[in-house]
C-alpha positions in Angstrom: -20.1 -19.8 -8.4 -22.8 -17.2 -9.4 -22.5 -13.7 -9.3 -24.8 -13.6 -6.4 -22.5 -15.4 -4.2 -19.4 -12.6 -4.6 -19.4 -9.3 -3.0 -17.6 -6.7 -4.4 -14.5 -5.7 -2.2 -12.7 -3.6 -4.0 -13.7 -0.9 -6.7 -11.8 -0.2 -10.1 -10.6 2.9 -8.4 -8.9 0.9 -5.4 -7.4 -1.6 -7.5 -5.7 1.0 -9.8 -4.4 2.6 -6.8 -3.0 -0.9 -5.5 -1.2 -1.6 -8.6 0.2 1.3 -9.3 1.3 2.1 -6.0 2.9 -1.4 -5.9 4.3 -1.5 -9.3 6.0 2.2 -8.7 7.2 1.3 -5.2 8.9 -1.7 -6.5 10.9 0.1 -9.4 11.5 3.3 -6.9 12.9 0.7 -4.5 15.5 -1.4 -7.0 16.3 2.1 -8.9 16.9 3.9 -5.3 19.7 0.5 -4.5 21.0 1.2 -8.0 22.0 5.0 -7.2 24.1 3.5 -3.7 25.5 2.3 -6.5 24.3 -1.3 -5.4 24.7 -3.5 -8.1 27.8 -2.3 -10.4 29.9 -2.4 -7.1 28.3 -5.7 -5.1 26.6 -7.5 -7.7 28.6 -10.6 -8.6 26.3 -12.1 -11.2 24.5 -9.8 -13.4 21.2 -11.1 -14.3 20.3 -10.7 -18.1 18.8 -7.8 -19.1 19.5 -5.7 -15.6 22.5 -4.2 -17.3 21.1 -1.0 -17.4 20.8 -0.9 -13.2 24.6 -0.3 -13.1 23.7 3.1 -14.8 23.1 6.0 -12.7 21.4 8.4 -15.2 19.4 5.5 -16.3 18.4 4.8 -12.8 17.6 8.2 -12.0 15.5 9.3 -14.7 13.8 6.0 -14.5 13.3 6.5 -10.6 11.9 10.5 -11.3 9.2 8.6 -13.9 8.0 6.1 -11.5 8.0 8.9 -8.8 5.9 11.2 -10.3 3.6 7.8 -11.3 3.4 7.1 -7.2 3.0 11.0 -6.4 -0.2 11.4 -9.2 -1.5 8.0 -7.5 -1.3 9.4 -4.2 -3.2 12.7 -5.1 -5.9 10.7 -6.9 -6.1 8.3 -4.1 -6.7 11.2 -1.5 -8.9 13.3 -3.9 -11.5 10.6 -4.6 -12.1 9.2 -1.5 -12.4 13.0 0.3 -14.9 13.6 -2.6 -16.8 10.2 -1.8 -16.2 10.5 2.0 -14.8 6.6 2.1 -12.6 6.5 5.2 -13.0 2.9 6.0 -9.3 2.3 5.3 -7.9 4.7 8.4 -6.9 3.5 11.3 -9.6 3.7 14.6 -8.7 3.7 18.0 -7.9 0.4 19.4 -6.7 -1.4 16.3 -3.4 -2.2 17.9 -5.3 -4.2 20.6 -7.6 -5.9 17.9 -4.9 -6.8 15.4 -3.1 -8.5 18.1 -6.3 -10.2 18.9 -7.2 -11.2 15.3 -3.5 -12.5 14.7 -3.5 -14.3 18.2 -6.7 -16.2 16.7 -5.4 -17.2 13.3 -1.9 -18.4 14.9 -3.9 -20.8 17.8 -6.6 -21.5 15.1 -9.5 -20.1 17.3 -12.8 -18.1 16.2 -12.0 -14.7 15.1 -13.7 -11.6 16.8 -16.2 -9.6 14.0 -14.4 -7.4 11.8 -15.4 -4.7 9.3 -14.6 -4.4 5.7 -10.9 -3.6 6.6 -9.1 -6.0 9.3 -7.5 -3.9 11.8 -4.1 -4.9 10.9 -4.9 -3.8 7.4 -6.0 -0.1 8.5 -2.7 -0.1 10.6 -0.3 -1.2 7.5 -2.3 1.5 5.4 -1.1 4.2 7.9 2.5 2.7 7.7 2.5 2.8 4.1 1.3 6.2 4.2 3.6 7.8 6.5 6.5 6.4 5.0 5.4 7.1 1.2 5.0 10.7 2.9 8.2 11.1 4.0 9.8 9.7 0.5 7.7 12.2 -1.4 8.7 15.3 0.8 12.2 13.9 1.0 12.6 13.1 -2.4 11.2 16.5 -3.6 13.7 18.1 -1.6 16.5 16.2 -3.1 15.1 17.0 -6.5 14.6 20.7 -5.9 18.4 20.7 -4.9 19.6 19.9 -8.1 18.0 22.8 -9.9 20.3 25.8 -11.5 20.8 28.4 -8.3 19.6 26.5 -5.6 21.7 26.1 -2.4 20.6 23.8 0.7 22.9 23.6 3.4 24.7 20.4 3.8 23.4 19.9 7.5 19.6 20.3 5.8 20.5 18.0 2.7 22.4 15.1 5.1 18.8 15.3 7.4 16.7 14.8 4.3 19.2 12.0 2.6 18.8 10.3 6.0 14.8 11.0 6.1 14.6 9.5 2.7 16.9 6.5 3.8 14.4 6.0 6.7 11.5 6.3 4.3 13.1 3.4 2.1 13.5 1.3 4.9 9.9 1.5 6.3 8.4 0.9 3.0 10.4 -2.5 2.8 9.3 -3.6 6.2 6.1 -2.4 4.8 6.4 -4.0 1.7 7.7 -7.5 3.6 4.8 -7.3 6.3 2.2 -6.9 3.5 3.4 -9.8 1.7 4.3 -11.9 4.7 0.3 -11.6 5.7 -0.5 -14.3 3.6 1.3 -16.7 5.2 -1.8 -17.0 7.2 -4.2 -19.2 5.0 -7.0 -17.1 6.3 -5.9 -13.8 4.1 -5.5 -15.5 0.9 -9.3 -15.2 0.5 -8.8 -11.7 0.3 -6.4 -11.9 -2.8 -9.0 -12.0 -5.8 -10.3 -8.7 -4.4 -7.4 -7.2 -5.6 -7.4 -8.8 -9.2 -11.5 -8.9 -9.8 -12.5 -6.6 -7.1 -14.8 -9.6 -5.8 -14.5 -11.9 -2.7 -16.5 -15.0 -1.8 -19.9 -14.2 0.1 -19.6 -16.7 2.6 -16.2 -15.4 3.5 -17.4 -12.3 4.2 -20.0 -13.5 6.3 -17.7 -15.3 8.4 -15.0 -12.9 8.8 -16.2 -9.1 7.8 -19.5 -9.7 9.7 -19.7 -6.3 10.6 -19.5 -5.1 7.0 -22.2 -7.6 6.2 -24.5 -6.2 8.2 -23.5 -2.7 6.9 -24.3 -4.2 3.6 -27.4 -5.4 4.0 -28.7 -2.4 6.0 -27.8 -0.6 2.6 -29.5 -3.0 1.0 -32.6 -2.6 2.8 -32.8 0.9 2.7 -32.3 1.1 -1.1 -35.5 -1.3 -1.5 -37.4 0.7 1.1 -36.5 3.9 -1.0 -37.6 2.3 -4.3 -40.9 0.8 -3.1 
């Protein structure tokens, strides 16, 4: 397949943010559960190479490192898109209804309604991840601040913060499961190459993201006119 048959859907910046966030979140979930302590108390069989997960000190510092990576990635992501004024991933009015129509069409194997660069359920999923990550960063920051010398936050406040952190963890686990479950639909699997190479099949874009394809054609025509 030639280069002309491919369309760039995800920039290098988007791919960096996606994978840095995904890896960080996965490690944060694993180490967070290790601090309960979950593995040393309930894990009957210890897989090879995972003994460090039973150490509170090690899981805590690994948790801090990947929390820092996630915070950096979030700040970079926000600043990058504000500067470039790229907001296509943000939810729009009617996305809930549009998502239901799209999912119903996939289940019943009917023609899907025309979509933009991001499907309506992708925009909603993005917001769910954003809310969960924001809750985790704020509550996690307070928990770290509480550990500093001389800081004394009330027990009531810390209970609220801890429960908020737990809620954020549950939200992001459900968001992750939902994100992976989306690829049970064959139609969604054609988006996967975009997160690795940045490119997707042109025919796929024309068929499923027709509104975005029209935008791309309009931009190309405008560019050609300005050159000529």
